[in-house]
N, C-alpha and C positions, 0 to 999 in steps of 0.2 A: 444342416437345417432340418427341422422337424416338418413332416408332412402335415400333421395335425397338432396344434397347440391350444389346449383349452386352459385359460388362465382366469382364476378367481370367478368362476361362473356361479351366479346365484339365480334362482328361479322361484318366482311366486306365482301361484294361480289364484287370483282374487287376493285374499288375505292369508292364504295358506302357504307357508314356506315348503318348497319341494326339494331344491338343491341348495347346498350351503358351501360356498367357496370351493367348488370343485376345480382342481387343476390336474391336467394330464398331458403327456407328450407321447406322440406316436410317430415313429420313423418309417421311412419306406422299407419294404421287405420285412417288416416286423409284425408279429402277432401279439396284440395287446389284449389281455384278458381283463374283464370287468365282472367281478363276482359279488355276491351278497344275497340276502334273503329277498323274498318277494316284497315289493314296496320300498326297497332301499334306495331307489332312484336310478338304477342302471338304465332302464329303458328311457326314462325322461332325459338322461344325459345324451343318449343316442338321438332322440327326437329333437333335442336342442341343436345338435350338430346339423341335422337335416332341415331345421326350420319348420318342423311339423308340430308346433305347439298349439294347444287349444286357445280359444278366445279368452281374453282376460289374463293371459300369461304375461308376466313382466320379467325381463332378464337384465342382468348387469354382468360385466366382465367381457371377455373376448373369446371367440372361437375362430382360430386362424387356420385356414387351409392353404398351404403354400404361401403363407404370409398375407392372405386376403381374409379380412374379418367377415365371417358369414352372418354375424348378428346385425351388420349394417347393410346387408343386401336387401333389395326389394323382392317381392314375391316372384315377379317375372324373372329376375336374375337367379333366384334360387331354383326355379323350374328348369333353367338351363343347366344348373349344376347337378341336380338330382338325377340319378340314372347315368349321367355321363361321367362326372368326376367322383361322385359319391353314390354307391349303391347300398341298398338296405334289404336284408332278409328279415321279414317280420315274424313275430312269434306264432301267430295264428294264421295259417295259410288260407283257410277257407274264407275268412273275412278280408284278407289282403287281395284275393283274386276276384275278378269280375265274373259272376255266375252266368252272365249272358254271352260271354265271349269264349271261343275255343282257346285252348292253352297255347297253340301255335300263334294265334293272332295276338295274344297278350304279351308273349315274348317279342314278337316282331314289332309291336307298338312302341316299345322302348327304342328299338333301332331306328324306326322311321321318325320318331319325335326329334332325335338328335343328329340325324345324318340325312343327307339328300340321297336316299336309297329308294329304289322302286319296291313295290310290295313283293314282287317275286324274289328279289335279292334279300329283302328283309326276312321273308319266310325261310329262305335257305340258311341264313344266319341263325334263325330261331330253331330250325331243325337240328343244326349242328350243335347248338347249345343244349338242347334237350337231350341229345345223345350223350353229351359230355356229363350230364348229371344223372345218367342212368335211365333215360326214357327213350329208347330207340323207336323209330316210327313203325317198325314191324310189330311191335307189341303195344305201343301207346301212340296212336295216331295223333298228330298235331290238331286234328279236327275234333278231338274229344273235349268235353266240358269238365270243369272242376268237379262237379258232382259225380262224374263217372270214375273218379280216382279215389284211392284210399287216402288217409291222412298223410302218410309218409310220401306218397306220390305227389300230392298237392304241395308238400313242402319242397320237393325237388323242383317243381315248376316255379315256385317263388325264388328259389336259388338261381334258376336259369334266367329269370327276369333281371335279377340283380347283377349278374355277371356278364350279360349279353354284350355290353360295350367295354368290358374289362376296365372298370373304374379304378382311379388311383387309390381310393379308400373304400373298403367294403365293411359295412357294419352288419354283423350277424347277431340278431337278437334271438337266442335260443334256437339256432338253426337245425339242431338234431333232436329237438324235443319229441317230435312225432315219428322219428325214424327208428327202425329196428337196428340191432347192434351191427349186423353186417353192412347194411346200407349206411349207417352212421359212420362206420370206418371208411367206406368209399367216399362219402361226402367230405369228411375231415381230410382225407388224403387229397381230394380235389381242391379244397380250400388252401391247403399247404402248397400244392403245386402252383396255384394261381399266384400266391404270394411270392413264391420263388421265381417263377418264370416271367411274371409281369412286373416284378418289383413293386407289388401292391402292398398297402398296409391293411391289416385286418383288425378291426375291433370286435372281439369275440365276447358276447354276453351270454353267460350260462351259469346255472346253479350246480352243474355237474363238475366237481373238482377233479375227477378222474380225466375228463376231457381237457380241462385246463392243464393238467400235468402233461398231457400228450402234446398240446398245441402251443401254449402261451410262452413267449419270451419274457414279457413283462406282465405284471399282475397288479391290479388295484382292487381293494376290497372296500365296498361301500356299506354304510349303515345310516339309516335315517337321513339320506340325502347328502352325506359327507363321506369323503375318502378317509378311512381310518388307518389304512396301511397300503403302501405301494413299494414296488421294487422288483427284483428278479423273481420270476415265477417259482422256480425250483427252490430258491432260498426261502420264500414265504411259506410254501407248502411243506417244506422240511422243518423249518423252525419259525413258526409265526410268532411275532412279537406282541400283537394286540390280543387282548382277551377275546374279543369278538371273532377274530380269525381262528383262534384255537377252538372256539365253540363250533364254527363251521366245519372244521376238520374232524372234530369229534363226531358230529352228526353225520358226516359223510360215510362213516363206517356203518354198513347195514346192521340194523337191529330190529327186534320186534318183540312183542309180548306173546308171540305165538307159542302155545304149549300143546302138548298132546291132549286133545279133548275127545271124550267119548262121543260116538254118534248118538244123538238123542232120540232117534227114531229109526227103526229098521227099514221103513219105507222111504225112498228118496223124495226130496222136495220137488226136484225137477229131473225128468228122465227124457233123453233124446234117443230115438230108435231109428237108425239108418236114414238120417236126414240127407236129402239131396236138394241142392238149389242151383238151378241153371239160369243163364242169361242169354238171350238171343244176341247174336253179333250182326253187324251190318253186312249186307250182301257185297261180295267182291265185284260182281258184274250183274247186268240186268237179268240174265238167264240163270245165274248161279243160285243154288239153294242157300238160305241163311244158315250160318253155322251156329253152334251153341257152345258157350263157355261154361264149364262146370266149376262153380266157385266153391261148392261144398259137396263132397262125394262120399255118401254113405257113412256119415259120422254118427257114432253112438257113444253115450256116456251117461252117468248119473251123478247127482250131487245131493248130499244128505244134510240134515239140520246140523248147524254148528260147524260145518266143514268149509274150508277155503280151498277152492279149486282154481288153479292157474291154467291159462291158455296162452301159449307163446308161439311165435313164428314170425317170419319176415313180413314186411309190408306187402299187402296184396295176396297173402296166402289164404285168405278166406275167413280170418278171425272175426272181423266186424260183420261180415255177411252172415256167418253162423250165429252171431249174437243177435242180429236183427231178426233172424228166423226164429230163434228160441223165444224172443219177446213178442212174437206174432206181429212184427212190423213188416215182415216179408213172408209170403206163403211158400212153403217148400213144394217142389214137384213130387216128392216122395218122402215117406217116413212119417213118424208120429212123435208128438211132444206131449208129455204128461206132466201136469202140475198138481202136486198132492194127489196123484193117482187118477186124476180126471183129465180128459182130453183138453188141450189148450191150443187155440182159444175155444171157449165154449160157444155154442150156437145161440144160447139165450143171453139176452142183454144183462139181466140181473146177475147171473152167474159169472159172466165175463167181467163185470164191474168188480165183483169180489176177487176174481183172479188177478186183475190188474193191481188191486191194492196190495196183494201179497208179493208182487215182483216189481222191483223198481230199477231204474237205469241211470247211470251217470255217464254222459256222453264224452267223447274225446275232445270235442271243441265246445267249451263251456259257453263262450259268447254267442256262438251260432245257435245254441239250444235255448236262449233266452229271448223274450220279446223286449227289445230295447226301450219300448215306451212304458214298460211297467216297472214299478219299484220292486226292490228285493222282497219286501214283505208279501207282496202279491205273488211273486214268482215262486217263493218257497212254499207258499200256502196252496199252490195249484193242485197238488194231489189230494187235498181234502175233499174234493168233489166225489172221490171214490168211496168215502165213508158212508155207511148206512145211516148213521145218526148225525144230524146237523149239529154243529157247535156254534157257540156265540162268537161274535167278533172279538170279544175280550179274550176268550179261550184260544181262539186262533192266533191272536197277537202274542199271547204268552208262550204258546207252543213254538211259534216262529223264532222269538227272541231266545228261548231256551236252546233251540237247535243251532242257531247262529253262534251262540256262545260255546256250544259243545265242539264246533268245528274251528274255533279259534278266532271268530269275528266278534263284533260288539253289537249291543242292542241298537245303537244309533245307526248301524249300517242298514237296518230294515227300511229306512227312509231314503236310501240312495238308489241310483240307477246303475245298471251293469257297467256302463262305460266309465264310471267313477272308480273302478277297481282295477288292480293289476291282474294279469293272467292267472296267477296262482290264487289270488283272492276270489276270482270268479269261479275257479274250480271248487273252492270250499263252499260257495253258495250252491253249486250244483249238487254237491254231496249232501248238504243240509236238506235240499229239496227231496232227494231220494230217501232220506231217513225219516221224513216227517210223519209218514203213516205207519211207521214201525213194521216194515215188510218182513217176510220170512226169507226172501232171497233178494240180494242186491247184485246187480251186474255192473261192473266197472270197466269201461273201455278206455284204457290209458288214463285212468282217473287221477293219478298222481304224477304224471309226466311233466306237468307245468308247475309243480310245486318245488320250492327250494328244499334243501336237505333237512333242515330242522322242522319245517312244517310238514314235510312228507312223513317224517318219523312220528309226529303227533297224530296225523290223520290215520296212519297205519295202526298206531296203538289204539286209536279210537275205534276203528273197525274191528280190531281184535277183541276189544272190550265188549262191543255190541254182540259180536259173534258168540263170545263165551257166556255173557249174561243172558242173552235172549234167544240163543240158539239160531241166530240168523246165518243162513248160508251165504257165502260170498263167491262170486265168479269173477276172477281177475283176468281181464284180457290185457296183456301188456307185452311190450318188447323189452322192458327192463328186467333182465333176468335176476338182478340182485333183489328187486322187490318180490318177485315170484318166489325166490329161494327163501326169503325171510318170513313171508306171511302165509304161504300156501301149504296145505297138508299133502295135496296131490297136484300133479302137473300133467297137462296134455301138450304135446308138441305137434304143431300143424305145419304141413308143407303142401302147397298146391292143392288145397282143399281136402287133404287126407290127414288123419291122425297117424303119425309115423312112430310115435313112442308115447307111452303113458306109464305112470307109476307114482310111488311115493316120491316127494320132492327131493329129499336127500339122496335117495337111490339113483334117481335120474341124473342129478347134478354130479354126484360122485362117480358113478359108473354108467355113463351114457352108452347106449348100445348102437343107436343109429348114427350114421355119419353126419347127417344134418344137425342132430342135436350137439354133436361134438363141435361142429363148426360154429354154432351159435355161442356155445360156452367159451370157445377160444377167442371169439371176437368181442366179448364183453369187456368194457374198459375197467381197469383196476388202477387205483391211485398209486399204490406203492410200486406196482410193477412198472407203471409209466415213468415214475420218478427214477427208479433204478435203471431203466433202459436209457433215459436221457443222460444220466450221469455216466453210464458206461460208454455211451457213444459220444459223449462230450458235446451234445447238441444244445445245451443250455448256455446262455451268455455268461 
């Protein structure tokens, strides 16, 4: 008997068709992969199972969990099922977590809602679960808040909430998007262990086909709300039958328009000199002195016009902290930052405004960086306040539409709100906003991690074009080494707040010198290697 049987599921939101006759079967102890481009209906299929559909949604068909039709359950009945029988790991951890609650309380909340457990016992379960996902209390206190953690660490908290009660079905919507390669390997191993030990079924939603090759027993590929191909995962990834499946596989091979470009100016656009960023830690006792955590320790580098510089390292190594410091969002305790040869940030308001126009940022969490009450047209146009000369509303509208189309969206999207888009589409909006003032430096913090393989290729090609045509410097902060390798001229490898290795990208990837760099490269998922390993081990069905 199937644990989950979705049969002829159709979904409309208002008059818009979202899912078209979707049918899937997932058995106990099985990893079922769901792949497709951003907006193909993967996440809406998962939300249909959970009963987390927006107002105005109309469904037909059945969603059977152990023979019980979830589409016929009341909201009260579904609340009893969510978290206990079906757990879900959401794509964007910061928006899935409560910013006002400690991470330990959020994990314990799931336990207390579904079991008659005291708060003390629930906190013990929460602590054990957090340890299981790589957040031991000696390093990550359960009393910390989501904003105290990096993106990857927040994702691990989301996973802990989902697995706290060992549900029968675990839905993982891009569970490793925000994770570095070594942590991703640990989390994937954890998910496989849970499936094996708890006889749990796992619905894995991801655009990373290398991860699918490692994990999935069965695979379904979706396009425009419909399943276009399904079957054994290894068979589909080796010999896809549908043209769309073949396109996904072709785009999964890293490529870029990156070429050897001359440095357009002998002076660097941005220069960091021995940057130090410390954070005070809580006192361990009433009479103890407060300790200090050094997130960035004497980091120095420069980036020139037309150059793409990559910054890689594990979650929590200090990448995002360094980036915030470079953008003058955090003040360093020591060191200097120069933008076009001048101290940044400037002490005069007029000069600082001009500096802000030349350096733009694409944040890791696109939804969290938007005001949900504003439409896309206003969000993308926000940086225009940095311009010296005012532009007319018509000029502003034309510029917004032009930039939306350049990043693969439509003119009509300017009139929509952020919640109307998928995670990948929201990231494209964030990139459009960063490019709207034509800056000289763009910093991207995991900017393509939420994109499917084909859109990722388009965005990277777009950034390469802009860098080549306009001399824009690009600072990539990413855990995706394949992206760094294909688009960056140079790379910095960061560990525990220190740059442990730097050099030309191919030199570092081909002949890494530091043991940490070697470990990162070895942990990077590879589609063909994963398929070969599964076939050699006979682990595919």
